[in-house]
PDB file of N, CA, C and O in Angstrom, chain B, residues numbered from 101:
ATOM      1  N   MET B 101       0.967  -1.266  -0.138  1.00  0.00           N
ATOM      2  CA  MET B 101       0.065   0.056  -0.009  1.00  0.00           C
ATOM      3  C   MET B 101       0.839   1.180  -0.170  1.00  0.00           C
ATOM      4  O   MET B 101       2.042   1.032   0.044  1.00  0.00           O
ATOM      5  N   GLN B 102       0.493   2.135  -0.456  1.00  0.00           N
ATOM      6  CA  GLN B 102       1.306   3.497  -0.643  1.00  0.00           C
ATOM      7  C   GLN B 102       0.585   4.697   0.341  1.00  0.00           C
ATOM      8  O   GLN B 102      -0.570   4.610   0.760  1.00  0.00           O
ATOM      9  N   ALA B 103       1.420   5.719   0.592  1.00  0.00           N
ATOM     10  CA  ALA B 103       0.952   6.621   1.341  1.00  0.00           C
ATOM     11  C   ALA B 103       1.796   7.818   1.452  1.00  0.00           C
ATOM     12  O   ALA B 103       2.943   7.571   1.078  1.00  0.00           O
ATOM     13  N   THR B 104       1.641   8.912   1.802  1.00  0.00           N
ATOM     14  CA  THR B 104       2.547  10.040   1.816  1.00  0.00           C
ATOM     15  C   THR B 104       2.817  10.540   3.256  1.00  0.00           C
ATOM     16  O   THR B 104       1.876  10.690   4.035  1.00  0.00           O
ATOM     17  N   ALA B 105       4.037  10.785   3.596  1.00  0.00           N
ATOM     18  CA  ALA B 105       4.601  11.177   4.942  1.00  0.00           C
ATOM     19  C   ALA B 105       3.897  12.452   5.350  1.00  0.00           C
ATOM     20  O   ALA B 105       3.912  13.476   4.666  1.00  0.00           O
ATOM     21  N   PHE B 106       3.243  12.313   6.577  1.00  0.00           N
ATOM     22  CA  PHE B 106       2.574  13.525   7.117  1.00  0.00           C
ATOM     23  C   PHE B 106       3.207  14.135   8.195  1.00  0.00           C
ATOM     24  O   PHE B 106       3.340  15.353   8.080  1.00  0.00           O
ATOM     25  N   THR B 107       3.710  13.528   9.397  1.00  0.00           N
ATOM     26  CA  THR B 107       4.265  13.826  10.283  1.00  0.00           C
ATOM     27  C   THR B 107       5.618  12.752  10.607  1.00  0.00           C
ATOM     28  O   THR B 107       5.648  11.552  10.334  1.00  0.00           O
ATOM     29  N   TYR B 108       6.597  13.478  11.198  1.00  0.00           N
ATOM     30  CA  TYR B 108       7.695  12.588  11.965  1.00  0.00           C
ATOM     31  C   TYR B 108       8.456  13.379  12.610  1.00  0.00           C
ATOM     32  O   TYR B 108       8.957  14.426  12.198  1.00  0.00           O
ATOM     33  N   ASP B 109       8.608  12.650  14.153  1.00  0.00           N
ATOM     34  CA  ASP B 109       9.663  13.223  15.118  1.00  0.00           C
ATOM     35  C   ASP B 109      10.632  12.191  15.101  1.00  0.00           C
ATOM     36  O   ASP B 109      10.445  10.978  15.195  1.00  0.00           O
ATOM     37  N   PRO B 110      11.835  12.905  14.951  1.00  0.00           N
ATOM     38  CA  PRO B 110      13.206  12.346  14.940  1.00  0.00           C
ATOM     39  C   PRO B 110      13.561  11.549  16.133  1.00  0.00           C
ATOM     40  O   PRO B 110      14.105  10.445  16.179  1.00  0.00           O
ATOM     41  N   ALA B 111      12.985  12.624  17.479  1.00  0.00           N
ATOM     42  CA  ALA B 111      13.386  12.014  18.835  1.00  0.00           C
ATOM     43  C   ALA B 111      12.720  10.636  18.880  1.00  0.00           C
ATOM     44  O   ALA B 111      13.411   9.673  19.212  1.00  0.00           O
ATOM     45  N   THR B 112      11.742  10.510  18.646  1.00  0.00           N
ATOM     46  CA  THR B 112      11.108   9.444  19.213  1.00  0.00           C
ATOM     47  C   THR B 112      10.868   8.439  17.855  1.00  0.00           C
ATOM     48  O   THR B 112      10.289   7.373  18.060  1.00  0.00           O
ATOM     49  N   ARG B 113      11.237   8.717  16.692  1.00  0.00           N
ATOM     50  CA  ARG B 113      11.177   8.054  15.338  1.00  0.00           C
ATOM     51  C   ARG B 113       9.660   7.416  15.093  1.00  0.00           C
ATOM     52  O   ARG B 113       9.456   6.266  14.703  1.00  0.00           O
ATOM     53  N   SER B 114       8.608   8.431  15.414  1.00  0.00           N
ATOM     54  CA  SER B 114       7.585   8.217  15.246  1.00  0.00           C
ATOM     55  C   SER B 114       6.753   9.149  14.647  1.00  0.00           C
ATOM     56  O   SER B 114       7.163  10.310  14.673  1.00  0.00           O
ATOM     57  N   GLY B 115       5.317   8.857  13.927  1.00  0.00           N
ATOM     58  CA  GLY B 115       4.676  10.259  13.102  1.00  0.00           C
ATOM     59  C   GLY B 115       3.425   9.623  12.534  1.00  0.00           C
ATOM     60  O   GLY B 115       2.756   8.791  13.148  1.00  0.00           O
ATOM     61  N   SER B 116       3.139  10.099  11.241  1.00  0.00           N
ATOM     62  CA  SER B 116       1.998   9.535  10.618  1.00  0.00           C
ATOM     63  C   SER B 116       2.031   9.749   9.328  1.00  0.00           C
ATOM     64  O   SER B 116       2.837  10.568   8.887  1.00  0.00           O
ATOM     65  N   VAL B 117       1.256   9.132   8.567  1.00  0.00           N
ATOM     66  CA  VAL B 117       0.978   9.142   7.104  1.00  0.00           C
ATOM     67  C   VAL B 117      -0.277   9.436   6.742  1.00  0.00           C
ATOM     68  O   VAL B 117      -1.222   9.291   7.518  1.00  0.00           O
ATOM     69  N   LEU B 118      -0.407   9.905   5.452  1.00  0.00           N
ATOM     70  CA  LEU B 118      -1.872  10.216   4.793  1.00  0.00           C
ATOM     71  C   LEU B 118      -1.834   9.057   3.996  1.00  0.00           C
ATOM     72  O   LEU B 118      -0.756   8.811   3.455  1.00  0.00           O
ATOM     73  N   LEU B 119      -3.060   8.065   3.751  1.00  0.00           N
ATOM     74  CA  LEU B 119      -3.564   7.568   2.850  1.00  0.00           C
ATOM     75  C   LEU B 119      -4.188   8.413   1.695  1.00  0.00           C
ATOM     76  O   LEU B 119      -4.673   9.538   1.814  1.00  0.00           O
ATOM     77  N   ASP B 120      -4.074   7.575   0.411  1.00  0.00           N
ATOM     78  CA  ASP B 120      -4.680   8.271  -0.525  1.00  0.00           C
ATOM     79  C   ASP B 120      -5.841   8.864  -0.537  1.00  0.00           C
ATOM     80  O   ASP B 120      -6.026   9.739  -1.384  1.00  0.00           O
ATOM     81  N   ASP B 121      -6.894   8.524   0.403  1.00  0.00           N
ATOM     82  CA  ASP B 121      -8.184   9.152   0.669  1.00  0.00           C
ATOM     83  C   ASP B 121      -7.948  10.171   1.645  1.00  0.00           C
ATOM     84  O   ASP B 121      -8.902  10.896   1.927  1.00  0.00           O
ATOM     85  N   GLY B 122      -6.800  10.365   2.239  1.00  0.00           N
ATOM     86  CA  GLY B 122      -6.833  11.676   3.274  1.00  0.00           C
ATOM     87  C   GLY B 122      -6.589  11.047   4.680  1.00  0.00           C
ATOM     88  O   GLY B 122      -6.077  11.764   5.541  1.00  0.00           O
ATOM     89  N   THR B 123      -6.871   9.944   4.931  1.00  0.00           N
ATOM     90  CA  THR B 123      -6.991   9.235   6.124  1.00  0.00           C
ATOM     91  C   THR B 123      -5.484   9.206   6.796  1.00  0.00           C
ATOM     92  O   THR B 123      -4.465   8.774   6.258  1.00  0.00           O
ATOM     93  N   PRO B 124      -5.600   9.729   8.000  1.00  0.00           N
ATOM     94  CA  PRO B 124      -4.164   9.690   8.934  1.00  0.00           C
ATOM     95  C   PRO B 124      -4.038   8.443   9.383  1.00  0.00           C
ATOM     96  O   PRO B 124      -5.030   7.807   9.740  1.00  0.00           O
ATOM     97  N   LEU B 125      -2.697   7.893   9.426  1.00  0.00           N
ATOM     98  CA  LEU B 125      -2.705   6.676  10.402  1.00  0.00           C
ATOM     99  C   LEU B 125      -1.253   6.810  11.100  1.00  0.00           C
ATOM    100  O   LEU B 125      -0.309   7.276  10.461  1.00  0.00           O
ATOM    101  N   PRO B 126      -1.122   6.400  12.373  1.00  0.00           N
ATOM    102  CA  PRO B 126      -0.217   6.785  12.757  1.00  0.00           C
ATOM    103  C   PRO B 126       1.113   5.370  12.675  1.00  0.00           C
ATOM    104  O   PRO B 126       0.829   4.226  12.319  1.00  0.00           O
ATOM    105  N   PHE B 127       2.209   5.721  12.999  1.00  0.00           N
ATOM    106  CA  PHE B 127       3.376   4.643  13.377  1.00  0.00           C
ATOM    107  C   PHE B 127       4.005   4.946  14.296  1.00  0.00           C
ATOM    108  O   PHE B 127       3.783   5.992  14.905  1.00  0.00           O
ATOM    109  N   ASP B 128       5.057   4.010  14.664  1.00  0.00           N
ATOM    110  CA  ASP B 128       5.566   4.069  15.888  1.00  0.00           C
ATOM    111  C   ASP B 128       7.195   3.665  15.480  1.00  0.00           C
ATOM    112  O   ASP B 128       7.457   3.509  14.288  1.00  0.00           O
ATOM    113  N   ALA B 129       8.089   3.532  16.338  1.00  0.00           N
ATOM    114  CA  ALA B 129       9.493   3.606  16.124  1.00  0.00           C
ATOM    115  C   ALA B 129       9.528   2.131  15.543  1.00  0.00           C
ATOM    116  O   ALA B 129      10.194   1.962  14.521  1.00  0.00           O
ATOM    117  N   ALA B 130       8.964   1.207  16.023  1.00  0.00           N
ATOM    118  CA  ALA B 130       9.232   0.017  15.601  1.00  0.00           C
ATOM    119  C   ALA B 130       8.758  -0.438  13.976  1.00  0.00           C
ATOM    120  O   ALA B 130       9.308  -1.313  13.306  1.00  0.00           O
ATOM    121  N   ALA B 131       7.811   0.248  13.636  1.00  0.00           N
ATOM    122  CA  ALA B 131       7.568   0.620  12.088  1.00  0.00           C
ATOM    123  C   ALA B 131       8.455   1.147  11.628  1.00  0.00           C
ATOM    124  O   ALA B 131       9.015   0.520  10.729  1.00  0.00           O
ATOM    125  N   PHE B 132       9.017   2.514  11.994  1.00  0.00           N
ATOM    126  CA  PHE B 132       9.986   3.143  11.192  1.00  0.00           C
ATOM    127  C   PHE B 132      11.567   2.162  11.272  1.00  0.00           C
ATOM    128  O   PHE B 132      12.395   2.139  10.361  1.00  0.00           O
ATOM    129  N   ASP B 133      11.664   1.540  12.366  1.00  0.00           N
ATOM    130  CA  ASP B 133      12.880   0.783  12.376  1.00  0.00           C
ATOM    131  C   ASP B 133      12.867  -0.215  11.300  1.00  0.00           C
ATOM    132  O   ASP B 133      13.918  -0.451  10.703  1.00  0.00           O
ATOM    133  N   ALA B 134      11.726  -0.855  10.979  1.00  0.00           N
ATOM    134  CA  ALA B 134      11.280  -1.983  10.510  1.00  0.00           C
ATOM    135  C   ALA B 134      11.716  -1.943   8.672  1.00  0.00           C
ATOM    136  O   ALA B 134      12.031  -2.898   7.962  1.00  0.00           O
ATOM    137  N   GLY B 135      11.586  -0.481   8.299  1.00  0.00           N
ATOM    138  CA  GLY B 135      11.699  -0.211   7.040  1.00  0.00           C
ATOM    139  C   GLY B 135      13.342   0.356   6.782  1.00  0.00           C
ATOM    140  O   GLY B 135      13.754   0.489   5.630  1.00  0.00           O
ATOM    141  N   GLY B 136      14.098   0.628   7.813  1.00  0.00           N
ATOM    142  CA  GLY B 136      15.634   0.740   7.423  1.00  0.00           C
ATOM    143  C   GLY B 136      15.871   2.195   7.135  1.00  0.00           C
ATOM    144  O   GLY B 136      16.902   2.564   6.573  1.00  0.00           O
ATOM    145  N   LEU B 137      14.864   3.079   7.541  1.00  0.00           N
ATOM    146  CA  LEU B 137      14.975   4.428   7.050  1.00  0.00           C
ATOM    147  C   LEU B 137      15.773   5.170   8.359  1.00  0.00           C
ATOM    148  O   LEU B 137      15.709   4.873   9.552  1.00  0.00           O
ATOM    149  N   ARG B 138      16.574   6.284   7.663  1.00  0.00           N
ATOM    150  CA  ARG B 138      17.479   7.268   8.745  1.00  0.00           C
ATOM    151  C   ARG B 138      16.256   8.334   8.877  1.00  0.00           C
ATOM    152  O   ARG B 138      15.814   8.514  10.011  1.00  0.00           O
ATOM    153  N   LEU B 139      15.754   8.960   7.933  1.00  0.00           N
ATOM    154  CA  LEU B 139      15.133  10.309   8.044  1.00  0.00           C
ATOM    155  C   LEU B 139      13.691  10.136   7.532  1.00  0.00           C
ATOM    156  O   LEU B 139      13.435   9.033   7.048  1.00  0.00           O
ATOM    157  N   LEU B 140      12.735  11.032   7.565  1.00  0.00           N
ATOM    158  CA  LEU B 140      11.554  10.999   6.826  1.00  0.00           C
ATOM    159  C   LEU B 140      11.067  12.453   6.917  1.00  0.00           C
ATOM    160  O   LEU B 140      10.884  13.021   7.993  1.00  0.00           O
ATOM    161  N   ARG B 141      10.885  12.970   5.811  1.00  0.00           N
ATOM    162  CA  ARG B 141      10.108  14.501   5.379  1.00  0.00           C
ATOM    163  C   ARG B 141       8.960  14.145   5.010  1.00  0.00           C
ATOM    164  O   ARG B 141       8.726  13.115   4.377  1.00  0.00           O
ATOM    165  N   PRO B 142       7.970  15.137   5.448  1.00  0.00           N
ATOM    166  CA  PRO B 142       6.773  15.457   5.217  1.00  0.00           C
ATOM    167  C   PRO B 142       6.601  15.323   3.620  1.00  0.00           C
ATOM    168  O   PRO B 142       7.583  15.760   3.021  1.00  0.00           O
ATOM    169  N   GLY B 143       5.557  14.808   2.778  1.00  0.00           N
ATOM    170  CA  GLY B 143       5.516  14.872   1.586  1.00  0.00           C
ATOM    171  C   GLY B 143       6.271  13.651   0.796  1.00  0.00           C
ATOM    172  O   GLY B 143       6.262  13.457  -0.419  1.00  0.00           O
ATOM    173  N   GLN B 144       6.888  12.927   1.752  1.00  0.00           N
ATOM    174  CA  GLN B 144       8.067  11.562   0.639  1.00  0.00           C
ATOM    175  C   GLN B 144       6.475  10.828   0.550  1.00  0.00           C
ATOM    176  O   GLN B 144       5.458  10.872   1.242  1.00  0.00           O
ATOM    177  N   ARG B 145       6.874  10.178  -0.645  1.00  0.00           N
ATOM    178  CA  ARG B 145       5.948   9.127  -1.035  1.00  0.00           C
ATOM    179  C   ARG B 145       6.318   7.873  -0.508  1.00  0.00           C
ATOM    180  O   ARG B 145       7.469   7.573  -0.825  1.00  0.00           O
ATOM    181  N   LEU B 146       5.567   6.788   0.396  1.00  0.00           N
ATOM    182  CA  LEU B 146       5.930   5.810   0.982  1.00  0.00           C
ATOM    183  C   LEU B 146       5.395   4.651   0.545  1.00  0.00           C
ATOM    184  O   LEU B 146       4.486   4.641  -0.284  1.00  0.00           O
ATOM    185  N   ARG B 147       5.984   3.415   1.134  1.00  0.00           N
ATOM    186  CA  ARG B 147       5.387   2.126   0.930  1.00  0.00           C
ATOM    187  C   ARG B 147       5.164   1.420   2.423  1.00  0.00           C
ATOM    188  O   ARG B 147       6.107   1.214   3.187  1.00  0.00           O
ATOM    189  N   ILE B 148       3.871   1.100   2.708  1.00  0.00           N
ATOM    190  CA  ILE B 148       3.449   1.065   4.044  1.00  0.00           C
ATOM    191  C   ILE B 148       2.701  -0.560   4.216  1.00  0.00           C
ATOM    192  O   ILE B 148       2.269  -1.037   3.167  1.00  0.00           O
ATOM    193  N   ARG B 149       2.588  -1.164   5.135  1.00  0.00           N
ATOM    194  CA  ARG B 149       2.024  -2.471   5.487  1.00  0.00           C
ATOM    195  C   ARG B 149       1.071  -1.971   7.090  1.00  0.00           C
ATOM    196  O   ARG B 149       1.403  -1.282   8.054  1.00  0.00           O
ATOM    197  N   THR B 150       0.216  -2.471   6.856  1.00  0.00           N
ATOM    198  CA  THR B 150      -0.779  -2.113   8.262  1.00  0.00           C
ATOM    199  C   THR B 150      -1.526  -3.332   8.835  1.00  0.00           C
ATOM    200  O   THR B 150      -1.823  -4.379   8.259  1.00  0.00           O
ATOM    201  N   GLU B 151      -1.725  -3.008   9.908  1.00  0.00           N
ATOM    202  CA  GLU B 151      -2.525  -4.121  10.752  1.00  0.00           C
ATOM    203  C   GLU B 151      -3.680  -3.379  11.749  1.00  0.00           C
ATOM    204  O   GLU B 151      -3.462  -2.300  12.301  1.00  0.00           O
ATOM    205  N   GLY B 152      -5.030  -4.189  11.894  1.00  0.00           N
ATOM    206  CA  GLY B 152      -6.144  -3.634  12.443  1.00  0.00           C
ATOM    207  C   GLY B 152      -6.740  -3.108  11.699  1.00  0.00           C
ATOM    208  O   GLY B 152      -6.425  -3.013  10.513  1.00  0.00           O
ATOM    209  N   THR B 153      -8.038  -2.503  12.360  1.00  0.00           N
ATOM    210  CA  THR B 153      -9.014  -2.227  11.635  1.00  0.00           C
ATOM    211  C   THR B 153      -9.829  -1.031  12.526  1.00  0.00           C
ATOM    212  O   THR B 153      -9.814  -0.970  13.756  1.00  0.00           O
ATOM    213  N   GLY B 154     -10.570  -0.057  11.586  1.00  0.00           N
ATOM    214  CA  GLY B 154     -11.029   1.175  12.144  1.00  0.00           C
ATOM    215  C   GLY B 154     -10.054   1.808  12.899  1.00  0.00           C
ATOM    216  O   GLY B 154      -8.879   1.799  12.532  1.00  0.00           O
ATOM    217  N   ASP B 155     -10.542   2.543  14.258  1.00  0.00           N
ATOM    218  CA  ASP B 155      -9.763   3.289  15.154  1.00  0.00           C
ATOM    219  C   ASP B 155      -8.216   2.608  15.533  1.00  0.00           C
ATOM    220  O   ASP B 155      -7.203   3.241  15.829  1.00  0.00           O
ATOM    221  N   SER B 156      -8.371   1.115  15.427  1.00  0.00           N
ATOM    222  CA  SER B 156      -7.262   0.573  15.800  1.00  0.00           C
ATOM    223  C   SER B 156      -6.093   0.170  14.560  1.00  0.00           C
ATOM    224  O   SER B 156      -4.999  -0.365  14.744  1.00  0.00           O
ATOM    225  N   ARG B 157      -6.519   0.477  13.642  1.00  0.00           N
ATOM    226  CA  ARG B 157      -5.508   0.424  12.431  1.00  0.00           C
ATOM    227  C   ARG B 157      -4.229   1.148  12.501  1.00  0.00           C
ATOM    228  O   ARG B 157      -4.273   2.323  12.868  1.00  0.00           O
ATOM    229  N   HIS B 158      -3.127   0.633  12.209  1.00  0.00           N
ATOM    230  CA  HIS B 158      -2.088   1.600  12.385  1.00  0.00           C
ATOM    231  C   HIS B 158      -0.704   0.910  11.214  1.00  0.00           C
ATOM    232  O   HIS B 158      -0.814  -0.099  10.518  1.00  0.00           O
ATOM    233  N   VAL B 159       0.238   1.615  11.289  1.00  0.00           N
ATOM    234  CA  VAL B 159       1.244   1.248  10.328  1.00  0.00           C
ATOM    235  C   VAL B 159       2.092   0.313  11.189  1.00  0.00           C
ATOM    236  O   VAL B 159       2.099   0.406  12.417  1.00  0.00           O
ATOM    237  N   THR B 160       2.915  -0.729  10.408  1.00  0.00           N
ATOM    238  CA  THR B 160       3.550  -1.598  10.855  1.00  0.00           C
ATOM    239  C   THR B 160       5.005  -1.593  10.189  1.00  0.00           C
ATOM    240  O   THR B 160       6.046  -2.017  10.691  1.00  0.00           O
ATOM    241  N   PHE B 161       4.837  -1.067   9.062  1.00  0.00           N
ATOM    242  CA  PHE B 161       6.274  -1.070   8.213  1.00  0.00           C
ATOM    243  C   PHE B 161       6.247   0.337   7.551  1.00  0.00           C
ATOM    244  O   PHE B 161       5.100   0.709   7.305  1.00  0.00           O
ATOM    245  N   VAL B 162       7.163   1.150   7.225  1.00  0.00           N
ATOM    246  CA  VAL B 162       7.400   2.247   6.429  1.00  0.00           C
ATOM    247  C   VAL B 162       8.637   2.223   5.593  1.00  0.00           C
ATOM    248  O   VAL B 162       9.684   1.945   6.178  1.00  0.00           O
ATOM    249  N   THR B 163       8.670   2.438   4.490  1.00  0.00           N
ATOM    250  CA  THR B 163       9.798   2.579   3.798  1.00  0.00           C
ATOM    251  C   THR B 163       9.541   3.347   2.779  1.00  0.00           C
ATOM    252  O   THR B 163       8.349   3.463   2.496  1.00  0.00           O
ATOM    253  N   LEU B 164      10.535   4.079   1.947  1.00  0.00           N
ATOM    254  CA  LEU B 164      10.526   4.901   0.861  1.00  0.00           C
ATOM    255  C   LEU B 164       9.805   4.365  -0.474  1.00  0.00           C
ATOM    256  O   LEU B 164      10.292   3.271  -0.758  1.00  0.00           O
ATOM    257  N   GLN B 165       9.068   4.656  -1.155  1.00  0.00           N
ATOM    258  CA  GLN B 165       8.361   4.086  -2.420  1.00  0.00           C
ATOM    259  C   GLN B 165       9.501   4.671  -3.341  1.00  0.00           C
ATOM    260  O   GLN B 165       9.526   5.901  -3.379  1.00  0.00           O
ATOM    261  N   THR B 166      10.424   4.022  -4.071  1.00  0.00           N
ATOM    262  CA  THR B 166      11.186   4.405  -5.063  1.00  0.00           C
ATOM    263  C   THR B 166      10.916   4.116  -6.169  1.00  0.00           C
ATOM    264  O   THR B 166      11.431   4.914  -6.951  1.00  0.00           O
ATOM    265  N   PHE B 167      10.205   3.159  -6.769  1.00  0.00           N
ATOM    266  CA  PHE B 167       9.721   2.750  -8.170  1.00  0.00           C
ATOM    267  C   PHE B 167       8.192   2.426  -8.023  1.00  0.00           C
ATOM    268  O   PHE B 167       7.659   2.408  -6.914  1.00  0.00           O
ATOM    269  N   PRO B 168       7.535   2.180  -9.135  1.00  0.00           N
ATOM    270  CA  PRO B 168       6.233   1.631  -8.982  1.00  0.00           C
ATOM    271  C   PRO B 168       6.175   0.201  -8.567  1.00  0.00           C
ATOM    272  O   PRO B 168       6.877  -0.666  -9.089  1.00  0.00           O
ATOM    273  N   ASP B 169       5.279  -0.029  -7.569  1.00  0.00           N
ATOM    274  CA  ASP B 169       5.002  -1.294  -7.072  1.00  0.00           C
ATOM    275  C   ASP B 169       4.079  -2.171  -7.882  1.00  0.00           C
ATOM    276  O   ASP B 169       2.913  -1.783  -7.946  1.00  0.00           O
ATOM    277  N   PRO B 170       4.444  -3.461  -8.611  1.00  0.00           N
ATOM    278  CA  PRO B 170       3.547  -3.865  -9.309  1.00  0.00           C
ATOM    279  C   PRO B 170       2.322  -4.699  -8.901  1.00  0.00           C
ATOM    280  O   PRO B 170       1.341  -4.994  -9.584  1.00  0.00           O
ATOM    281  N   VAL B 171       2.623  -5.026  -7.563  1.00  0.00           N
ATOM    282  CA  VAL B 171       1.777  -5.599  -6.967  1.00  0.00           C
ATOM    283  C   VAL B 171       1.216  -4.804  -5.870  1.00  0.00           C
ATOM    284  O   VAL B 171       2.019  -4.304  -5.082  1.00  0.00           O
ATOM    285  N   GLN B 172       0.053  -4.625  -5.709  1.00  0.00           N
ATOM    286  CA  GLN B 172      -0.650  -3.656  -4.127  1.00  0.00           C
ATOM    287  C   GLN B 172      -0.298  -4.572  -3.250  1.00  0.00           C
ATOM    288  O   GLN B 172      -0.153  -5.726  -3.652  1.00  0.00           O
ATOM    289  N   ASP B 173      -0.105  -4.281  -1.986  1.00  0.00           N
ATOM    290  CA  ASP B 173      -0.292  -5.259  -0.987  1.00  0.00           C
ATOM    291  C   ASP B 173      -1.307  -4.810   0.373  1.00  0.00           C
ATOM    292  O   ASP B 173      -1.514  -5.615   1.281  1.00  0.00           O
TER     293      ASP B 173
END
């Protein structure tokens, strides 16, 4: 799934992304670390994985979207 970086706090390595429909989803340090990133800037296009539904939905993996993903997860 793709999203756009919305917020990021380098001190906690957590933040949020915006899905293409404008829905914000939070991510924690574990999700940030899973993607191997060092820094994230608002507006960057990302590839993410999520878990949960409704209000408990959250990001479990976040990394940069560097080229088109032929398979949507």
